[in-house]
N, C-alpha and C positions, 0 to 999 in steps of 0.2 A: 280390640287388641289391649291387653293389660299394660298397665304402667311398668311392670316387671319386665315385660317382653320389649317395650320401647327402650328400657334402660340398657339392655344388652344388645340392642341392634348395632350392627357393624356398619360404620359410615361407608359410603361408597368410595371407591378408589378413585383418586384424582387421575386425570388424563396425564400420561408420562410426557407427552409432547408439550402440553400447556405448562406443566411443571417445569420442564426444562427451560422453556422460554422465560418463565417468571423468574427462576433462579439465576438465569443468565443476566437478565435486566438488573437484578438486585446487585450482582457482583459488578456489573458495568457502572452502576450508580456509585458503588463504593469506589471504584477506580477513578471515575471522574471527580469525585469530591477530593481524593487524595491528589490528583493533578492540579485542582484548582488551588490547593493550599500550597502548591510548589510551583509557582508561575515561571520560575526559571527554566523548567522543562520546556514550555512553549516558547519561551523567548530564545533559548539556545537553539532549539530546533528550527527557528526562523533564520538565525544568522547565516548558517551555511548556504541556503538556497538564495537569500538576498545577495550574498557575496557573489555566487555564481552568476546571478543575473547581471549584476554591475560589471564584474570582470569580463565576462564573455562578451557583454554587449559593447563596451567601450574599449576593450583591448583587442579583441579578435574580430569584432565587427568591421566589415569593409575590407578585411584580408582573406577571408574564407569565401570561396564561391559555391554557391548553392543554385542549382538549376543553371541559368544563364545570367545571373546576377551576382555581382559583389557588393551590393548597396548595403548600407548599415541596416536600413529599414527591413530589407528582405531577409537578412541574417537574423535580426532580432525576432522576427514573427516566425521563423524556422526554428529558432533556439528555444522559444518559451515552452513549447510542448515537451521537449526533452527535459528541461528544468523541472516542470510540473511532475513528469513521470519519475525523474529521479527523486524528488522529494517525497513521494508517496512510498517509494521502494526503501529508501533510506530509513523510514520509519520502523523497518524491520528490526534494526538493531535495539531501538528503544524498547519494543515489544519483548524482544528476548531478554534484555537486561531487567525489565520489570518483573517478568515471570521467574528469572533466576533469582532476583532479590527476594521474591515471596518464598521460593523454595528455601533460600539461605536462612531466612528468618523464622522458619518453621510455620509459615502461615498456612501452608498445605495440610499440615497435621491438624490445624483448627478446623479447617473445611471439612476434613474427614469425619470429625465428630458431629457434623451437622447433617441432618436428613435432606440433603440436596442432590440434584443430578450430577453425576460425575463430570460431564463435559461442560457444566455451565461456568466453571471457573475459568476455563480457557476462553470460552465463547464470550463471556462478560469481558474479559480483558481485551480481546480482540475488537469487540464493539466500542469500548472506551478509546482504544487507539485509533478507531475509524472516526469517532467524533474529534479527536484532536487533530487527526490529519486533515479533516474537512476545515477546521478553523485555520490551520496553517495554509491551505490552498487559498481561502479567501483573502488572508493578508498577502500572500505571494501575488495573487492576481492584482491586487491594488497596486503593489510595487511594480508590477509589469506594466500596468496602464500608465504609471507615472513616468516611466522610461521610454514609452512610445509603443508598447505593444497594443495591436488591435486585432479584433476579430471581424470576419468578413462573411458570416453566415447567420441565419436566424437564430433567435434566442433558444429555440428548441434544441438545435444542433449544438449550440455552445454548452447548454446544460448538460446535454447527452454526454459530451466530451468530458465534462467534469465527473459525471456519474460513472463513466467508464474508468477514468483515473482512480476514483474511490473504491471501486470493485476490484481493481488490479492492485491497489494498495492493501485492500483487506485480504486478498489472496496471499500476498507476501507476508502479512503478519502471521499467518499460520506457519510460515516457515520459521519466522522469528520465535514463535511459541515452541516449535520443536527444538530449535537451538537452546532456548532458555532452559528447557527441561533437560537437555543433554549435557550441560556443563555444570561446574560446581560453584562458580562465582559470577556475579554480574558483570565483572570486568571481563571475563572470558567470553561471556554472552556478548558484549559490546564489540569485542574484536572479532568473534565468530560471525557476527551479523554483518559486519562491514567488509571483511576481507574478500569475499567473493562478489560483492556488489560492484566494486569498482571496475573489474574487467566486464561484468555483465552490462554496466551502463556505458562504458566507454568503447566497447567493441559492438557498437550499435549505430543507428542513424541519429542518435540524440544531438550530437554537436557537429557532425559533419555529414555530408551526403555520402551514403555507403557506396555509391557508384565510383567514388574516388579511391576507395580502399584497394589493396592488393587482393587479387582474386580469392585466395583462401580465406582472408578475413571478411570479405564481402559476402561469401556464402553463410558464414557464421552470423553476421550481423543481420542478414536477410531473415534467418530462421530464429532469431533471437526474441523471446516473448517481450522483452522490453521494446524492442524495435516496432513490433506490431502495435503496442499500445501508443508509442509516439507517433507512428504514422497515422493512427486512427484519429488521434487528437488533432493533427494538422489538417486532416480532411474535415473533421467536424468543425473546427474553428475557422476554416477557410484560410490557412496559413501556408499552404503550398506555394513555393517561389515560382515566378515566371520562368517557363522553359523546363520545369522539373519534370522528369520521367521516372515514374516508379519502377523499381526492378521487376523482373518477370516472375520472381518467386511468388508462391501463392499467397503467403501471409502479407506480402507488400501490395499485392493486387486487391486483396480482400481484408484490409487491416482490422476493420471494425468486428467482423466475424472471428477473425483469428485471435484478436485480443479477448473477446468473450470466451472462446473455447479455452485459450491458455488460462484465464482466470478461473473458470470453472473446474478444470482439471487440476490445477494447483491446489484449490480449496479441497476437493474431494480427496486427493492424495495425502496432503499435508495435515489436514484436520483429522483424518483417520489415524496418521501415524503419531500425531501429538496427542490425541485422547488416549490412545493405546499406551503411549510412553507415560502420561499422567497417571493412568491407572497402575501401571507397574511401579511407578515411583511412589505412589501413594499406598502400596499395597503393604 
């Protein structure tokens, strides 16, 4: 074959899936570097869950009955799964605000000029948020151990519980991505990312036994995706209180499977919607 033929040879096309992964990791690295330069983001993200741990443990501990016990230790172990789950879901607001800030500063227009996969911008951002959430969980777990929280299952189940939390948080970060693309300012994204999370987390089994709720609220709590994640973590951590009877609703009887199903469904739906919104916003 002649040198001229070699010169005009068309290079093989790259694998679109591999290219998307590579571009996503590059964007994730960019966001992690940015987060590292602003340590206040991690510090302020830790203050609220630590406050919840301290306040609920020492203010409400001993006054709320869970199962057949009102002891402070029983409530502390019952509470922590709820605090962990609340922490990973509240990261939704940060994800939305970050994407809204990128949109507001025109960064999306810069990405448009680059030969990169369209969904990589959002995927990279959610991966970076996942890493930040993991670091937050590590610190929060250390604080929980200091105030007396303990697990009563083997290491494999405990790690599975934290893995389930990270998957659930990753699913909710896609909701935040959609919110961030749908509003005009980071402030609106923060408000829009939090306003619906409060009823979601409080009408659940996170802080009180759902069996003690009025009938109409109990049914909502039992089928709440957040409740499934909390109940799954309590089972995997061995934090179910003495005399506790799980509600008869399917998600409460099979919380691990329910949490996995909810997480996958949320990712599939909201990733599709977010990528579609991103493409229309960048068009």
